[in-house]
C-alpha positions as YAML, in Angstrom:
chain: A
units: angstrom
residues:
- id: 1
  name: MET
  ca: [-39.94, 13.62, -30.99]
- id: 2
  name: GLY
  ca: [-42.88, 14.17, -28.64]
- id: 3
  name: ASN
  ca: [-45.16, 11.45, -27.29]
- id: 4
  name: ILE
  ca: [-48.58, 12.29, -25.85]
- id: 5
  name: VAL
  ca: [-51.40, 10.03, -24.69]
- id: 6
  name: LEU
  ca: [-55.02, 11.12, -24.30]
- id: 7
  name: ASN
  ca: [-57.84, 9.05, -22.81]
- id: 8
  name: LEU
  ca: [-60.98, 9.67, -24.85]
- id: 9
  name: GLU
  ca: [-64.53, 8.34, -25.18]
- id: 10
  name: MET
  ca: [-65.23, 6.13, -28.18]
- id: 11
  name: ASN
  ca: [-67.55, 8.69, -29.77]
- id: 12
  name: LYS
  ca: [-64.67, 11.19, -29.74]
- id: 13
  name: ILE
  ca: [-62.35, 8.58, -31.26]
- id: 14
  name: MET
  ca: [-64.84, 7.97, -34.07]
- id: 15
  name: GLU
  ca: [-65.00, 11.73, -34.62]
- id: 16
  name: MET
  ca: [-61.22, 11.73, -34.87]
- id: 17
  name: ARG
  ca: [-61.32, 8.87, -37.35]
- id: 18
  name: ASN
  ca: [-63.59, 10.89, -39.60]
- id: 19
  name: PHE
  ca: [-61.42, 13.99, -39.20]
- id: 20
  name: TYR
  ca: [-58.27, 12.09, -40.23]
- id: 21
  name: LYS
  ca: [-59.95, 9.95, -42.90]
- id: 22
  name: LYS
  ca: [-57.59, 11.21, -45.63]
- id: 23
  name: ASN
  ca: [-54.60, 10.25, -43.46]
- id: 24
  name: ILE
  ca: [-55.76, 6.78, -42.38]
- id: 25
  name: LEU
  ca: [-53.15, 4.03, -42.83]
- id: 26
  name: ASP
  ca: [-54.03, 0.59, -44.12]
- id: 27
  name: LYS
  ca: [-51.79, -1.22, -41.65]
- id: 28
  name: ASN
  ca: [-53.62, -3.17, -38.98]
- id: 29
  name: ILE
  ca: [-52.30, -2.47, -35.48]
- id: 30
  name: PRO
  ca: [-53.72, -5.04, -33.02]
- id: 31
  name: GLY
  ca: [-56.12, -3.46, -30.55]
- id: 32
  name: SER
  ca: [-56.43, -0.23, -32.51]
- id: 33
  name: VAL
  ca: [-59.47, 1.55, -33.93]
- id: 34
  name: PHE
  ca: [-57.39, 3.39, -36.51]
- id: 35
  name: ALA
  ca: [-53.92, 4.70, -37.28]
- id: 36
  name: ALA
  ca: [-53.34, 7.92, -39.19]
- id: 37
  name: LYS
  ca: [-50.25, 9.80, -40.29]
- id: 38
  name: THR
  ca: [-50.07, 13.54, -40.93]
- id: 39
  name: PRO
  ca: [-46.87, 15.17, -42.24]
- id: 40
  name: ALA
  ca: [-45.50, 15.60, -38.72]
- id: 41
  name: CYS
  ca: [-47.55, 13.33, -36.46]
- id: 42
  name: MET
  ca: [-48.55, 9.67, -36.11]
- id: 43
  name: ILE
  ca: [-51.92, 9.15, -34.40]
- id: 44
  name: THR
  ca: [-52.95, 5.72, -33.12]
- id: 45
  name: ALA
  ca: [-56.31, 5.27, -31.39]
- id: 46
  name: TYR
  ca: [-56.89, 2.13, -29.34]
- id: 47
  name: LYS
  ca: [-60.08, 0.33, -28.34]
- id: 48
  name: SER
  ca: [-59.13, 0.96, -24.71]
- id: 49
  name: GLY
  ca: [-59.74, 4.68, -25.29]
- id: 50
  name: LYS
  ca: [-56.08, 5.63, -25.32]
- id: 51
  name: VAL
  ca: [-54.88, 7.75, -28.25]
- id: 52
  name: LEU
  ca: [-51.15, 8.02, -28.86]
- id: 53
  name: PHE
  ca: [-49.70, 11.04, -30.67]
- id: 54
  name: GLN
  ca: [-46.08, 10.73, -31.86]
- id: 55
  name: GLY
  ca: [-44.03, 13.31, -33.73]
- id: 56
  name: ASN
  ca: [-43.09, 16.98, -33.87]
- id: 57
  name: ASP
  ca: [-46.74, 18.07, -34.05]
- id: 58
  name: SER
  ca: [-47.92, 15.72, -31.29]
- id: 59
  name: GLU
  ca: [-48.92, 18.53, -28.92]
- id: 60
  name: LYS
  ca: [-50.65, 20.49, -31.68]
- id: 61
  name: GLU
  ca: [-52.71, 17.48, -32.82]
- id: 62
  name: ALA
  ca: [-53.51, 16.35, -29.28]
- id: 63
  name: ASN
  ca: [-54.76, 19.84, -28.44]
- id: 64
  name: ARG
  ca: [-57.49, 19.41, -31.05]
- id: 65
  name: TRP
  ca: [-59.07, 16.67, -28.94]
- id: 66
  name: GLY
  ca: [-58.29, 17.36, -25.33]
- id: 67
  name: ARG
  ca: [-55.87, 18.77, -22.87]
- id: 68
  name: ALA
  ca: [-52.46, 17.83, -24.24]
- id: 69
  name: SER
  ca: [-49.71, 17.14, -21.76]
- id: 70
  name: THR
  ca: [-46.33, 15.60, -22.31]
- id: 71
  name: SER
  ca: [-45.93, 12.01, -21.25]
- id: 72
  name: ALA
  ca: [-43.91, 13.15, -18.26]
- id: 73
  name: THR
  ca: [-46.86, 14.99, -16.71]
- id: 74
  name: SER
  ca: [-50.00, 13.60, -18.32]
- id: 75
  name: ASN
  ca: [-50.00, 10.36, -16.34]
- id: 76
  name: LYS
  ca: [-49.59, 9.31, -12.77]
- id: 77
  name: PRO
  ca: [-45.85, 9.07, -12.13]
- id: 78
  name: ALA
  ca: [-44.32, 5.69, -11.60]
- id: 79
  name: SER
  ca: [-43.75, 4.85, -7.96]
- id: 80
  name: SER
  ca: [-40.14, 4.99, -6.86]
- id: 81
  name: SER
  ca: [-38.58, 1.64, -6.21]
- id: 82
  name: LYS
  ca: [-36.88, 0.89, -2.94]
- id: 83
  name: ALA
  ca: [-33.30, -0.21, -2.97]
- id: 84
  name: LYS
  ca: [-32.99, -3.94, -3.45]
- id: 85
  name: GLY
  ca: [-29.61, -5.46, -2.71]
- id: 86
  name: ASN
  ca: [-27.04, -3.26, -4.43]
- id: 87
  name: LEU
  ca: [-29.59, -1.22, -6.38]
- id: 88
  name: PRO
  ca: [-29.70, 2.55, -5.83]
- id: 89
  name: ASN
  ca: [-32.77, 4.13, -4.29]
- id: 90
  name: GLY
  ca: [-35.24, 5.36, -6.89]
- id: 91
  name: ILE
  ca: [-33.77, 3.35, -9.75]
- id: 92
  name: GLY
  ca: [-37.30, 2.80, -11.07]
- id: 93
  name: LEU
  ca: [-37.59, 6.53, -11.80]
- id: 94
  name: MET
  ca: [-34.21, 6.91, -13.47]
- id: 95
  name: SER
  ca: [-33.39, 7.10, -17.18]
- id: 96
  name: ALA
  ca: [-32.08, 3.58, -17.63]
- id: 97
  name: ILE
  ca: [-31.10, 0.83, -20.03]
- id: 98
  name: GLY
  ca: [-32.69, -2.50, -19.22]
- id: 99
  name: SER
  ca: [-31.85, -5.86, -20.77]
- id: 100
  name: ASP
  ca: [-33.60, -9.22, -20.82]
- id: 101
  name: GLU
  ca: [-33.63, -12.43, -22.86]
- id: 102
  name: VAL
  ca: [-36.18, -14.89, -24.18]
- id: 103
  name: GLY
  ca: [-35.89, -18.41, -25.57]
- id: 104
  name: THR
  ca: [-33.27, -19.92, -23.28]
- id: 105
  name: GLY
  ca: [-35.68, -22.59, -22.02]
- id: 106
  name: ASP
  ca: [-37.37, -23.23, -25.36]
- id: 107
  name: PHE
  ca: [-36.37, -26.29, -27.39]
- id: 108
  name: PHE
  ca: [-37.39, -24.69, -30.68]
- id: 109
  name: GLY
  ca: [-36.18, -21.27, -31.73]
- id: 110
  name: PRO
  ca: [-33.33, -18.89, -30.98]
- id: 111
  name: ILE
  ca: [-32.25, -16.90, -27.96]
- id: 112
  name: THR
  ca: [-33.31, -13.28, -28.35]
- id: 113
  name: VAL
  ca: [-31.77, -10.59, -26.15]
- id: 114
  name: VAL
  ca: [-32.87, -6.96, -26.11]
- id: 115
  name: ALA
  ca: [-31.43, -3.92, -24.36]
- id: 116
  name: ALA
  ca: [-33.78, -0.92, -24.30]
- id: 117
  name: TYR
  ca: [-33.33, 2.66, -23.10]
- id: 118
  name: VAL
  ca: [-36.22, 4.34, -21.31]
- id: 119
  name: ARG
  ca: [-35.83, 7.99, -20.42]
- id: 120
  name: LYS
  ca: [-37.47, 8.99, -17.15]
- id: 121
  name: GLU
  ca: [-39.91, 11.30, -18.95]
- id: 122
  name: ASN
  ca: [-41.23, 8.34, -20.97]
- id: 123
  name: ILE
  ca: [-41.94, 6.07, -17.99]
- id: 124
  name: PRO
  ca: [-45.56, 7.28, -17.58]
- id: 125
  name: LEU
  ca: [-46.16, 6.86, -21.32]
- id: 126
  name: LEU
  ca: [-44.95, 3.26, -21.28]
- id: 127
  name: LYS
  ca: [-47.18, 2.54, -18.29]
- id: 128
  name: GLU
  ca: [-50.13, 3.98, -20.23]
- id: 129
  name: LEU
  ca: [-49.28, 1.71, -23.16]
- id: 130
  name: GLY
  ca: [-49.43, -1.35, -20.90]
- id: 131
  name: VAL
  ca: [-45.72, -2.15, -20.61]
- id: 132
  name: ARG
  ca: [-45.09, -4.69, -17.87]
- id: 133
  name: ASP
  ca: [-43.45, -8.11, -17.44]
- id: 134
  name: SER
  ca: [-43.95, -9.98, -20.72]
- id: 135
  name: LYS
  ca: [-44.72, -13.18, -18.79]
- id: 136
  name: ASP
  ca: [-47.99, -11.52, -17.72]
- id: 137
  name: LEU
  ca: [-49.00, -10.80, -21.33]
- id: 138
  name: ASN
  ca: [-50.32, -13.08, -24.06]
- id: 139
  name: ASP
  ca: [-48.76, -13.11, -27.52]
- id: 140
  name: ASP
  ca: [-51.37, -10.79, -29.07]
- id: 141
  name: LYS
  ca: [-50.82, -8.16, -26.38]
- id: 142
  name: ILE
  ca: [-47.04, -8.46, -26.67]
- id: 143
  name: ILE
  ca: [-47.23, -7.93, -30.43]
- id: 144
  name: ALA
  ca: [-49.54, -4.93, -30.06]
- id: 145
  name: ILE
  ca: [-47.36, -3.22, -27.44]
- id: 146
  name: ALA
  ca: [-44.07, -4.05, -29.20]
- id: 147
  name: LYS
  ca: [-45.26, -2.54, -32.47]
- id: 148
  name: VAL
  ca: [-45.83, 0.78, -30.67]
- id: 149
  name: ILE
  ca: [-42.84, 0.99, -28.34]
- id: 150
  name: LYS
  ca: [-40.28, -0.04, -30.97]
- id: 151
  name: ASP
  ca: [-40.77, 3.40, -32.53]
- id: 152
  name: ILE
  ca: [-40.57, 5.22, -29.18]
- id: 153
  name: ILE
  ca: [-37.53, 3.86, -27.36]
- id: 154
  name: PRO
  ca: [-33.96, 3.14, -28.55]
- id: 155
  name: PHE
  ca: [-33.20, -0.58, -28.38]
- id: 156
  name: SER
  ca: [-30.92, -3.29, -29.76]
- id: 157
  name: LEU
  ca: [-31.97, -6.85, -30.59]
- id: 158
  name: MET
  ca: [-29.46, -9.71, -30.63]
- id: 159
  name: THR
  ca: [-30.66, -13.03, -32.07]
- id: 160
  name: LEU
  ca: [-28.64, -16.20, -31.58]
- id: 161
  name: LYS
  ca: [-30.05, -18.54, -34.22]
- id: 162
  name: ASN
  ca: [-30.18, -22.29, -33.67]
- id: 163
  name: GLU
  ca: [-27.36, -23.16, -36.08]
- id: 164
  name: LYS
  ca: [-24.92, -20.80, -34.33]
- id: 165
  name: TYR
  ca: [-26.23, -21.74, -30.89]
- id: 166
  name: ASN
  ca: [-25.56, -25.43, -31.51]
- id: 167
  name: GLN
  ca: [-22.14, -24.68, -32.97]
- id: 168
  name: VAL
  ca: [-20.89, -22.68, -29.98]
- id: 169
  name: GLN
  ca: [-22.58, -25.00, -27.46]
- id: 170
  name: GLN
  ca: [-20.85, -28.02, -28.97]
- id: 171
  name: SER
  ca: [-17.54, -26.16, -28.82]
- id: 172
  name: GLY
  ca: [-17.93, -26.01, -25.04]
- id: 173
  name: MET
  ca: [-19.52, -22.60, -24.43]
- id: 174
  name: SER
  ca: [-22.16, -22.56, -21.71]
- id: 175
  name: GLN
  ca: [-25.54, -20.98, -22.24]
- id: 176
  name: GLY
  ca: [-24.69, -18.53, -19.45]
- id: 177
  name: LYS
  ca: [-21.66, -17.26, -21.35]
- id: 178
  name: MET
  ca: [-23.70, -16.95, -24.55]
- id: 179
  name: LYS
  ca: [-26.25, -14.82, -22.70]
- id: 180
  name: ALA
  ca: [-23.59, -12.63, -21.09]
- id: 181
  name: ILE
  ca: [-22.00, -11.88, -24.47]
- id: 182
  name: LEU
  ca: [-25.38, -11.10, -26.03]
- id: 183
  name: HIS
  ca: [-26.47, -8.83, -23.16]
- id: 184
  name: ASN
  ca: [-23.19, -6.95, -23.19]
- id: 185
  name: GLN
  ca: [-23.29, -6.39, -26.96]
- id: 186
  name: ALA
  ca: [-26.91, -5.26, -26.93]
- id: 187
  name: ILE
  ca: [-26.14, -2.76, -24.14]
- id: 188
  name: LEU
  ca: [-23.07, -1.45, -25.99]
- id: 189
  name: ASN
  ca: [-25.20, -1.00, -29.11]
- id: 190
  name: VAL
  ca: [-27.76, 1.07, -27.20]
- id: 191
  name: LEU
  ca: [-25.07, 3.15, -25.51]
- id: 192
  name: ASP
  ca: [-23.73, 3.91, -28.99]
- id: 193
  name: LYS
  ca: [-27.21, 4.83, -30.26]
- id: 194
  name: ILE
  ca: [-27.91, 7.32, -27.47]
- id: 195
  name: SER
  ca: [-24.38, 8.80, -27.24]
- id: 196
  name: PRO
  ca: [-23.40, 11.35, -25.98]
- id: 197
  name: GLU
  ca: [-26.36, 10.91, -23.64]
- id: 198
  name: LYS
  ca: [-25.64, 8.46, -20.82]
- id: 199
  name: PRO
  ca: [-28.12, 6.43, -18.78]
- id: 200
  name: GLU
  ca: [-28.30, 6.92, -15.03]
- id: 201
  name: ALA
  ca: [-28.35, 3.14, -14.64]
- id: 202
  name: ILE
  ca: [-28.08, -0.10, -16.61]
- id: 203
  name: LEU
  ca: [-30.20, -2.91, -15.16]
- id: 204
  name: ILE
  ca: [-29.72, -6.51, -16.29]
- id: 205
  name: ASP
  ca: [-32.28, -9.18, -15.48]
- id: 206
  name: GLN
  ca: [-29.95, -11.38, -13.45]
- id: 207
  name: PHE
  ca: [-29.19, -14.90, -14.65]
- id: 208
  name: VAL
  ca: [-25.77, -15.32, -12.97]
- id: 209
  name: GLN
  ca: [-23.82, -13.55, -10.23]
- id: 210
  name: ALA
  ca: [-22.16, -10.33, -11.35]
- id: 211
  name: SER
  ca: [-18.68, -11.80, -10.88]
- id: 212
  name: THR
  ca: [-19.56, -14.75, -13.15]
- id: 213
  name: TYR
  ca: [-21.10, -12.40, -15.72]
- id: 214
  name: TYR
  ca: [-17.88, -10.40, -16.01]
- id: 215
  name: GLN
  ca: [-15.80, -13.58, -16.03]
- id: 216
  name: HIS
  ca: [-17.78, -14.69, -19.10]
- id: 217
  name: LEU
  ca: [-16.88, -11.39, -20.79]
- id: 218
  name: LYS
  ca: [-13.14, -11.32, -20.10]
- id: 219
  name: SER
  ca: [-12.30, -12.06, -23.75]
- id: 220
  name: GLN
  ca: [-14.57, -9.30, -25.12]
- id: 221
  name: LYS
  ca: [-13.00, -6.16, -26.59]
- id: 222
  name: ALA
  ca: [-15.46, -3.83, -24.86]
- id: 223
  name: ILE
  ca: [-17.49, -4.35, -21.69]
- id: 224
  name: ALA
  ca: [-20.23, -2.10, -20.31]
- id: 225
  name: LYS
  ca: [-19.44, -1.59, -16.61]
- id: 226
  name: GLU
  ca: [-20.45, 1.94, -15.62]
- id: 227
  name: ASN
  ca: [-23.56, 2.06, -13.40]
- id: 228
  name: VAL
  ca: [-24.42, -1.57, -14.22]
- id: 229
  name: TYR
  ca: [-26.71, -3.37, -11.79]
- id: 230
  name: PHE
  ca: [-28.14, -6.88, -11.62]
- id: 231
  name: SER
  ca: [-31.41, -8.09, -10.14]
- id: 232
  name: THR
  ca: [-33.77, -11.01, -10.47]
- id: 233
  name: LYS
  ca: [-37.34, -10.06, -11.42]
- id: 234
  name: ALA
  ca: [-35.92, -6.83, -12.83]
- id: 235
  name: GLU
  ca: [-39.03, -6.32, -15.01]
- id: 236
  name: GLY
  ca: [-40.80, -5.18, -11.85]
- id: 237
  name: ILE
  ca: [-38.03, -2.77, -10.89]
- id: 238
  name: HIS
  ca: [-37.70, -0.70, -14.07]
- id: 239
  name: LEU
  ca: [-39.90, -0.49, -17.15]
- id: 240
  name: ALA
  ca: [-36.78, -0.53, -19.35]
- id: 241
  name: VAL
  ca: [-36.35, -4.22, -18.50]
- id: 242
  name: ALA
  ca: [-40.06, -4.88, -19.02]
- id: 243
  name: ALA
  ca: [-39.89, -3.14, -22.41]
- id: 244
  name: ALA
  ca: [-36.78, -5.17, -23.32]
- id: 245
  name: SER
  ca: [-38.61, -8.34, -22.30]
- id: 246
  name: ILE
  ca: [-41.59, -7.47, -24.53]
- id: 247
  name: LEU
  ca: [-39.39, -6.64, -27.53]
- id: 248
  name: ALA
  ca: [-37.33, -9.80, -27.05]
- id: 249
  name: ARG
  ca: [-40.47, -11.96, -26.86]
- id: 250
  name: TYR
  ca: [-41.93, -10.19, -29.91]
- id: 251
  name: ALA
  ca: [-38.79, -11.10, -31.89]
- id: 252
  name: PHE
  ca: [-38.97, -14.67, -30.59]
- id: 253
  name: ILE
  ca: [-42.64, -15.00, -31.60]
- id: 254
  name: GLN
  ca: [-41.82, -13.74, -35.10]
- id: 255
  name: TYR
  ca: [-38.99, -16.27, -35.41]
- id: 256
  name: ILE
  ca: [-41.16, -19.15, -34.23]
- id: 257
  name: ASP
  ca: [-43.72, -18.14, -36.86]
- id: 258
  name: LYS
  ca: [-41.00, -18.37, -39.53]
- id: 259
  name: LEU
  ca: [-39.98, -21.81, -38.27]
- id: 260
  name: SER
  ca: [-43.63, -22.87, -38.40]
- id: 261
  name: ASP
  ca: [-43.83, -21.76, -42.03]
- id: 262
  name: SER
  ca: [-40.68, -23.73, -42.85]
- id: 263
  name: ALA
  ca: [-41.91, -26.82, -41.01]
- id: 264
  name: GLY
  ca: [-45.38, -26.71, -42.53]
- id: 265
  name: PHE
  ca: [-47.07, -26.90, -39.13]
- id: 266
  name: LYS
  ca: [-47.30, -24.82, -35.94]
- id: 267
  name: ILE
  ca: [-44.16, -25.03, -33.84]
- id: 268
  name: PRO
  ca: [-44.91, -25.06, -30.08]
- id: 269
  name: LYS
  ca: [-42.99, -23.09, -27.47]
- id: 270
  name: GLY
  ca: [-41.42, -24.43, -24.31]
- id: 271
  name: ALA
  ca: [-39.75, -27.76, -23.63]
- id: 272
  name: GLY
  ca: [-42.64, -30.05, -22.69]
- id: 273
  name: ALA
  ca: [-43.99, -33.19, -24.29]
- id: 274
  name: GLN
  ca: [-45.63, -31.22, -27.08]
- id: 275
  name: VAL
  ca: [-42.24, -30.18, -28.50]
- id: 276
  name: ASP
  ca: [-41.09, -33.83, -28.51]
- id: 277
  name: VAL
  ca: [-44.06, -34.68, -30.71]
- id: 278
  name: ALA
  ca: [-43.42, -31.68, -32.97]
- id: 279
  name: ALA
  ca: [-39.73, -32.52, -33.36]
- id: 280
  name: ALA
  ca: [-40.59, -36.13, -34.19]
- id: 281
  name: LYS
  ca: [-43.04, -34.89, -36.82]
- id: 282
  name: LEU
  ca: [-40.31, -32.65, -38.24]
- id: 283
  name: ILE
  ca: [-37.84, -35.54, -38.44]
- id: 284
  name: MET
  ca: [-40.44, -37.75, -40.13]
- id: 285
  name: SER
  ca: [-41.23, -35.11, -42.75]
- id: 286
  name: LYS
  ca: [-37.85, -33.48, -43.39]
- id: 287
  name: GLY
  ca: [-35.21, -35.79, -41.96]
- id: 288
  name: ARG
  ca: [-33.02, -35.66, -38.86]
- id: 289
  name: ASP
  ca: [-30.47, -33.35, -40.51]
- id: 290
  name: ILE
  ca: [-32.96, -30.48, -40.35]
- id: 291
  name: LEU
  ca: [-32.94, -30.39, -36.54]
- id: 292
  name: PRO
  ca: [-29.88, -28.12, -35.97]
- id: 293
  name: SER
  ca: [-31.63, -25.21, -37.70]
- id: 294
  name: PHE
  ca: [-34.78, -25.64, -35.60]
- id: 295
  name: VAL
  ca: [-33.83, -26.76, -32.09]
- id: 296
  name: LYS
  ca: [-31.26, -26.61, -29.31]
- id: 297
  name: LEU
  ca: [-29.76, -30.04, -29.81]
- id: 298
  name: HIS
  ca: [-28.37, -30.60, -26.31]
- id: 299
  name: PHE
  ca: [-31.84, -30.46, -24.75]
- id: 300
  name: ALA
  ca: [-33.16, -33.86, -23.62]
- id: 301
  name: ASN
  ca: [-36.07, -33.30, -26.01]
- id: 302
  name: THR
  ca: [-33.83, -34.34, -28.92]
- id: 303
  name: ASP
  ca: [-33.44, -37.90, -27.63]
- id: 304
  name: LYS
  ca: [-37.12, -38.06, -26.74]
- id: 305
  name: ALA
  ca: [-38.11, -36.99, -30.26]
- id: 306
  name: ILE
  ca: [-35.80, -39.55, -31.85]
- id: 307
  name: ALA
  ca: [-37.25, -42.23, -29.57]
- id: 308
  name: LEU
  ca: [-40.76, -41.31, -30.75]
- id: 309
  name: VAL
  ca: [-39.64, -41.56, -34.38]
- id: 310
  name: ASN
  ca: [-38.05, -44.98, -33.80]
- id: 311
  name: LYS
  ca: [-41.19, -46.18, -32.05]
- id: 312
  name: LYS
  ca: [-43.37, -45.11, -34.98]
- id: 313
  name: ARG
  ca: [-41.04, -46.71, -37.53]
- id: 314
  name: ASN
  ca: [-40.88, -49.96, -35.60]
...
């Protein structure tokens, strides 16, 4: 499936909207002017002036409105990354799987891990769509980008819900081992999706030394080892990790929204004083037994929340 991006003036985008009026979709894509679907092409026009064409007729439809080029040549190529530690030269320009996780430091909500495969020809497209480290993006931007790239790149999402997290943590498993197992499984899932194609590299946003990572996985039936690299701040080395980070945060945001609906009030992120107050409110309204499905019980926030409840009751 082709992917083409054009940069157009707003008057041209409005002309397009009129042209595709019979194909306009009702769904609201954040940051978009309109989204339309023809039999063989999805067209999404953004307020930034970017228009994304996806599908077998992407080149044909793009040619109606400007000079259509494939994503590999229509944008400025990504700069090659220098070797860092054990990383190969030019890894930032390779077709690679990247993996990252979200939620490990949050009291409320699950751990979400995503592995994503970005082919080298799609790197310029992802840059055009604004893919970068999710920590530099607000929730609205993450949601908008994730909704587009989830249909462009192969990925696998692993969600470790609070109930299961608390169960395995109380059995003695460290958070580091949990993450290693989740990363490995997500990567294996993506390798299976893209088979027989193989990535030139697999880059994991490093949370432990490589030797410790593989030690955590010694009981697993299958372990991804070929061309696997580790680096801190990996989102800045390859867009596959940045894309994985965005998709993982998007899943985490959606889960927090579900928890908020269940709680009856907005659940905060992080592990600061605001989550202590929220957890105390949850205990007061639904009882202490509800906590395991909402929070990571071993965090110090649990005791702080209970102390707040006792203070209010006394």
